N, C-alpha and C positions, 0 to 999 in steps of 0.2 A: 328221507323226510318227506312228508307230502302235507298238504295245506289244502283244506276245503272251504272256500269263503266265496259267497255270491252277494252282491249287492243290486237291488232292482228297484226301479221307480216306475210305478204304474197306476192305474186306475181300476178300482174293483168293478169285476163285470156284473156281480149281484150281491145281495147281503150275504155275510157270513153263516156258515150253519155251524152250531157247537151241539157237542154230544159230550157223556160223561163216560169215564171208564168203568169198569167193574170196581175199582179201587177208590174212584171217586174225584180222579182227576180230569179237568176239562180238558177237549180237544176242539178247537175252532180251525174250520177250513175255508178259503175262499181264493177265487182266482182273480189275479190282475191282468189287465193287457198293458204290454210293453211294448212301444214302438219300435221298430226296426230301425228305421230311416229318419231322417230329418223331414221328410214331407209328412209324416205319420199316416201313409197309406198303406203300410203292412203292420201288423203286430203279431206277437207272441203271447200265448193265454197261458200263464203259469200258475200251477196250485201252490198254494201257500198253507202250510199247516203250523199252528200255533200251540202251545201247550201251558196249561196250569194258569198263572197270573196274566201272562201274556195271551193266552185264550181268552180270559175273561175281559181283558182290555178291547181286544178285537171285537168280542161279541157286543160289548157294551157301546163303544164310539165308531166302528166302521160300520157303511151302508154302502149300498151301489153306486159308482160315481167318485168314490172320494178316493183323492191321489195319495198314495202313501210311498214310503221307502222302505223296503225290507231287506234286511241282512240277515245270512242264515247260512246253512250248509246244504248242498245240492244232495239229493237223495234219488236212487232210480230203484223203484219197486217192481220185482219181477215175479210172475206166477203163472201156472198154467190151468188153462180153460179146460172145461168138462171134456171137451173133444180133442185134449192133447196139446192145443197151440200154447207157445210160448207169449206172453203179454208183458208189456213193461209200462211204467208210466213214470215221469218227472216231477219231483216235487220238491219245495225248498222248505226246511225245517226252520221256522223262523228263530232268531235270536233275539232281534230287536225291531220295532216297528216303529216309524217315525211319520207323524201326519204332516204331509206336505204343503196341504191347503188347509184354509180354515173350515171349520165346521158351518155348514149352510144354517141360516137362521129363517124364521119365518119373516123377520121385517126386512124391507128393504132398504139399502143405505145408498144414497144418492153418490154418484161418481165422485163430485167435486162439491164440497161444502162451502160456501161463502165465508170469507174471513169475519163478516160482522154477525154471523150465526154463532161462529165458535166463540170468539173474544168478545161481542157486544159493542163494539166502537168500529167506526169508520178508519180507515188509514188513508193517508195521501200520498200520491203517485211520487212525489219526490222523497218519501221517507222509505221506499223499496231500494233497496241496492241494485244497481244496474250491472255490476260485475259478478262474475261466477266464482269468485274466489271464496273460500271458507273464511269466516270472520274471526278466525285467529292465528 
């Protein structure tokens, strides 16, 4: 029995590239940077390949810097160069892509919005519960 499953979380290093096969299927490729350690000073750059509807999704919604979770299958492509050297590259054929961060918008959202602006009324200090217990 064998099992081939990879799950990665990383940021796109550039915008995805999309092309169409002869039979009309979409293929989108992009590379994500995946941190190796906890301090983030080392990263692996992994090529991701998406097909058909997933390729369309990646083409329409992904851009450089976006954080994604990709699960798929590990593929190692091997070929010979014109001078006879054997080369190989590792890529992940995506089965699923999940957006980890929200899409950046043109408008800025403040970090903290005052209560009065949201609900339109002031609250008194004594109305705010002091304990960290949930109210149920």
